[in-house]
N, C-alpha and C positions, 0 to 999 in steps of 0.2 A: 461504424464507430467514428466518433468525432474526438479529436484530441483537443482538450481545453486547458487553458492556463489561468490559474487563480491570480487575480490582481493584488490580493492581499498577502499571500504567502509564497507566490511564485512557483507553486507546485504544478506539474503538468500531469494530467490524468486523462484516461479515455472513458467515454460514456457513449452509450447507444443513442443515436440521434432520435430514434423513435421513442425511447423512454423519456428523453429530455423534453420532447414536445408535449407530453401528457402532464407536465408539471402544472400548467394552468396559467401562470402569470408570465406574460411576454409582451414585448414591444418590438414588432417586426421579427428579425432573426435573433434578438436578444432575449434570453430566458433567465428567470430568477431561479438559480440553482445553488445548492449547498456544496461547498468544496469538501471532499472526503478527507483531505489532509488537515486543514485547520478547523473545519466545522463551521466556518462563517459563510453567509450567503452574499452573493453578488450577481451581477448581470453577466452572462456568458453568451458570446456569439456562436451559436451552433451551426451557422451557415458556412463558416470558414474554419478550417482545422489549423492548429498551430504546428509548425515544423520542428519544434524542440523535442528532444527525446523524453519519453515518459519517466517521471520521477516518483510517481505514486501509484501503487503501494511500493514501499521500499522492498528490496529483495530480501527474502527470508533465508535464514541459515538452514532450514530443514530441506531445502531443495538441493543443497550441496552434499555430495557423498562424504561420509565420515570414514577415516582410515580404519583398517581392521585393528582390533585390540589384541595385543599379545597376552600370553598366559602370565607373564611377569607383571604386566600392568594390572590385570585382573586381581592377582594375588596382592599386589600393593594396595589396590582399592579396598579389597576385603579387609585387610589388616587395619587400614585407616578407619573404616567404618566400625570395626569391632572395638576400637578404643572408646567409642562413645556409647556403646550398648550398656544397658543396665543389667546387672545379674541378679 
């Protein structure tokens, strides 16, 4: 994996160096790739990896555990939802 930094949006992401080589357009170690963060294309040097921490993709909330729901919270949620039900 090569860590690349977009010159347009400054996002740092990882890409497989083998997949990057099959893009087709390149000048030496510079390959014409699309940034997954901003969607713009630019030349990336896949021969050298950036030392900055990865910023793309952003961490998702689904990976974090949710606290357990109490019976009181469930009852409150049911009551709130029942206010908007049609009879």
